[in-house]
C-alpha positions in Angstrom: -16.4 -0.6 -19.2 -15.7 1.8 -17.2 -13.0 3.2 -15.3 -13.3 3.8 -11.1 -10.7 6.9 -10.2 -9.1 5.8 -6.9 -8.0 9.0 -4.2 -6.3 7.7 -1.4 -6.6 10.9 1.1 -3.8 9.4 3.2 -1.4 8.9 1.0 -1.3 13.1 0.3 2.5 12.9 2.0 3.5 11.0 -1.3 1.8 12.9 -4.0 4.2 15.2 -5.6 1.2 16.4 -7.8 -0.9 17.9 -5.0 2.0 19.1 -2.8 3.1 21.2 -6.1 -0.8 22.5 -6.5 -0.7 23.4 -3.1 2.3 24.8 -2.6 1.7 27.0 -6.3 -1.6 28.5 -5.1 -0.4 29.3 -1.7 2.4 31.2 -3.1 0.0 33.2 -5.7 -2.5 34.2 -3.0 0.1 35.3 -0.2 2.6 36.8 -2.9 -0.5 38.6 -3.9 -1.2 40.0 -0.2 2.6 40.7 0.2 2.8 42.7 -3.3 -0.1 44.6 -2.5 1.2 45.8 1.5 4.5 46.7 -0.2 3.1 48.3 -3.2 5.0 46.6 -5.5 3.3 45.8 -8.6 0.4 46.9 -10.4 -3.0 46.3 -8.7 -4.2 44.6 -12.1 -1.1 41.8 -11.9 -2.0 41.6 -8.2 -5.4 40.4 -8.7 -4.3 38.1 -11.7 -1.6 36.4 -9.3 -4.2 36.0 -6.7 -7.1 34.9 -8.7 -4.7 32.1 -10.2 -3.9 30.6 -7.0 -8.1 30.7 -6.2 -8.3 28.4 -9.3 -5.9 26.2 -8.9 -7.2 25.8 -5.4 -10.9 25.2 -7.2 -9.5 23.2 -9.8 -8.1 20.6 -7.4 -11.3 20.0 -5.2 -13.2 20.3 -8.2 -11.2 17.1 -9.3 -14.1 15.0 -7.3 -16.9 16.4 -8.5 -16.2 16.4 -12.5 -15.5 12.4 -12.2 -18.9 10.3 -12.2 -17.2 7.1 -11.0 -15.0 8.1 -8.2 -13.6 6.6 -5.0 -12.0 8.4 -2.1 -10.7 7.1 1.1 -8.5 7.1 4.0 -8.2 5.4 7.2 -11.4 6.1 8.7 -14.1 5.5 5.8 -14.6 6.1 2.1 -17.1 8.0 -0.1 -18.3 6.1 -3.1 -19.6 7.5 -6.3 -20.3 5.1 -9.2 -22.7 6.1 -12.1 -23.8 9.7 -10.4 -22.2 13.1 -10.3 -23.8 14.0 -7.4 -25.6 10.6 -5.5 -22.5 9.2 -3.3 -22.6 6.6 -0.2 -20.2 7.3 2.7 -19.1 4.4 4.4 -17.2 4.2 7.9 -14.9 1.4 8.1 -15.3 1.1 12.2 -19.3 0.1 11.5 -19.0 -2.0 8.6 -20.4 -5.5 9.7 -20.0 -7.5 6.2 -19.9 -6.7 2.8 -20.9 -9.3 -0.3 -20.4 -9.1 -4.0 -23.2 -10.7 -5.8 -24.3 -10.5 -9.5 -21.6 -7.0 -9.9 -23.6 -6.0 -7.3 -21.8 -4.4 -4.2 -23.7 -4.5 -1.0 -22.4 -3.1 2.0 -23.8 -3.7 5.8 -23.3 -1.3 8.3 -24.5 -1.1 11.7 -26.9 1.8 11.1 -27.9 1.5 7.3 -27.3 -1.1 4.2 -26.6 0.2 0.6 -26.0 -1.4 -2.9 -23.8 -0.1 -5.2 -24.3 -1.3 -9.0 -20.8 -2.3 -10.5 -21.8 -4.2 -13.6 -20.3 -1.3 -15.9 -17.1 -1.1 -14.3 -13.7 -2.7 -15.1 -13.4 -6.1 -13.2 -9.8 -5.0 -12.0 -11.5 -2.0 -10.7 -14.4 -3.6 -8.7 -11.5 -6.0 -7.7 -9.7 -2.9 -6.3 -12.5 -1.5 -4.5 -13.7 -4.9 -3.0 -9.5 -4.7 -1.6 -9.9 -1.7 -0.1 -13.2 -2.6 1.7 -12.1 -5.6 2.9 -8.2 -4.4 4.0 -9.8 -1.5 5.9 -12.8 -2.9 7.9 -12.1 -4.4 11.3 -14.5 -6.5 11.2 -13.4 -9.1 8.2 
């Protein structure tokens, strides 16, 4: 059984790790520009400091790409990527008519389309959490 990684984008205010990465990355990038403007340290070190800041941003945002089973959501919608690195399903909570879960397949019916996600290889607790998130956020329960 595989784990689903959940990322609540609305919870950025309470995530100390996200805040720390953003602040350190911004400090590295902007301090490089400031040191370059006042010619305080060697250009080699300035470039290293700025590269470190850019690498922090890159690693933080590529976290979504590295995960095979990944669900990211906020109060407006959700991105579901299960059993794939590139194929993902986008879901807008206000457009969901209803959803069903039968035979380890989650089917979401929206106003404009319908998609099915195979959850047979995932943990039961993660499957329950995914269904709970969809149920809690849809307007047509």
